[in-house]
C-alpha positions as CSV (number, residue, x, y, z in Angstrom):
1,M,76.4,103.3,91.3
2,R,77.8,102.2,94.7
3,M,81.5,101.4,95.6
4,E,83.4,100.1,98.7
5,L,87.0,100.2,99.0
6,R,88.5,97.7,101.5
7,V,92.1,97.6,103.0
8,C,94.1,95.9,105.2
9,K,94.0,97.8,108.6
10,Q,97.4,96.6,109.5
11,C,98.9,97.5,106.2
12,Y,97.2,100.9,106.4
13,E,98.6,101.4,110.0
14,G,101.9,100.2,109.0
15,T,102.4,97.4,111.3
16,H,102.8,94.7,108.7
17,G,106.4,95.9,108.2
18,N,106.0,96.5,104.4
19,P,106.6,100.3,103.9
20,E,105.8,100.0,100.1
21,K,102.2,98.3,100.6
22,T,101.4,100.8,103.3
23,A,102.3,103.8,101.2
24,V,100.0,102.3,98.1
25,T,97.2,101.5,100.6
26,R,97.2,104.9,102.3
27,D,97.3,106.5,98.6
28,M,94.1,104.3,97.9
29,V,92.4,105.6,100.9
30,K,93.5,109.2,100.2
31,C,92.0,109.0,96.6
32,A,88.8,107.2,97.8
33,E,88.2,110.1,100.4
34,R,88.6,112.7,97.9
35,I,86.1,111.0,95.5
36,R,83.6,110.7,98.3
37,E,83.8,114.4,98.7
38,F,82.8,114.9,95.3
39,K,80.8,111.8,94.3
40,D,77.8,113.5,93.5
41,L,79.4,115.2,90.3
42,I,80.2,111.7,88.8
43,G,77.0,109.8,89.8
44,I,78.3,107.8,92.5
45,D,75.6,107.3,95.3
46,S,77.9,106.0,98.0
47,L,81.4,105.3,98.9
48,Y,82.4,103.1,101.8
49,I,86.0,102.6,103.2
50,T,86.3,99.7,105.1
51,R,89.6,98.9,107.1
52,V,89.9,95.0,107.4
53,A,91.3,93.4,110.2
54,E,93.2,90.1,110.1
55,G,90.7,87.4,110.6
56,D,87.9,89.4,109.6
57,P,85.7,87.0,107.2
58,G,85.5,89.3,104.2
59,G,85.2,92.6,105.7
60,E,82.4,94.0,103.7
61,E,80.4,96.9,104.9
62,V,77.8,97.2,102.4
63,L,78.4,95.2,99.2
64,P,78.6,91.5,99.8
65,A,81.4,90.5,97.3
66,I,84.4,88.7,98.4
67,V,87.4,87.8,96.6
68,A,89.4,84.5,97.3
69,S,92.2,82.4,96.2
70,I,93.6,79.0,97.1
71,E,97.2,78.8,98.2
72,N,98.5,75.4,99.3
73,D,95.1,73.8,99.8
74,R,93.9,76.8,102.0
75,I,91.3,79.5,100.9
76,N,92.7,83.1,101.3
77,L,90.2,86.1,101.4
78,T,91.7,89.2,99.9
79,D,91.7,91.8,102.1
80,T,92.1,94.7,99.8
81,Q,89.8,95.3,97.0
82,L,87.5,97.8,95.4
83,V,84.1,96.7,94.9
84,M,81.6,98.3,92.7
85,E,77.9,98.0,92.2
86,D,76.1,99.7,89.0
87,D,72.8,100.7,88.5
88,Q,71.7,97.6,87.1
89,Q,73.2,95.6,90.1
90,N,76.3,94.3,88.5
91,M,79.0,93.8,90.6
92,L,82.6,94.7,89.6
93,V,85.5,93.5,91.8
94,Y,89.2,94.8,91.6
95,P,91.4,92.9,93.8
96,E,94.8,94.1,92.4
97,P,96.3,97.4,93.8
98,K,97.4,98.3,90.4
99,D,93.8,98.1,89.2
100,I,92.4,99.8,92.2
101,L,94.7,102.8,92.0
102,E,93.6,103.2,88.2
103,V,90.0,102.9,88.8
104,L,90.3,105.7,91.6
105,T,92.5,108.1,89.6
106,R,90.1,107.9,86.7
107,N,87.2,108.8,88.8
108,L,89.2,111.8,90.2
109,D,90.2,112.7,86.5
110,Q,86.2,112.6,85.9
111,I,85.8,114.8,88.8
112,R,88.6,117.1,87.8
113,Q,86.6,117.5,84.7
114,Q,83.5,118.6,86.4
115,T,84.8,121.4,89.1
116,R,87.2,124.1,89.2
117,Q,88.4,122.7,92.7
118,D,91.6,121.2,93.2
119,V,90.7,117.6,93.9
120,S,94.4,116.3,93.2
121,V,95.6,113.6,95.6
122,E,99.6,113.6,96.0
123,L,100.5,110.0,95.5
124,S,103.5,108.0,96.9
125,E,106.4,107.0,94.6
126,E,105.3,103.5,94.8
127,S,101.7,104.2,93.5
128,H,103.1,106.6,90.6
129,E,105.1,103.3,89.5
130,L,101.9,101.2,89.7
131,V,99.7,103.6,87.6
132,S,102.4,104.8,85.1
């Protein structure tokens, strides 16, 4: 299985002026980084973390799936998403922060069952509200 977490670079850095989204975005990255450290324990071949800049057409580093929506007759590309490819080359794309955090925290739970090391990630209050 291969995974790629794509996040808005400006949200991650806090330059969009939305502290709640910044907190959630940073939590996603922290979870993904921890999963990447222990990925072999749960059968993940690779996990990429891509910070997508405004105007970047899709921002994929490895997995060529892009989520788009139409608003006011304009196509908008989703800059934050989790893309997964399983062993049969099926693509799963999660564009909602709640779903992304749920998938990432479930992976951390699976890792926790396979090791005695502490793999926990301190989540912000905003992320706790999403996954509770």
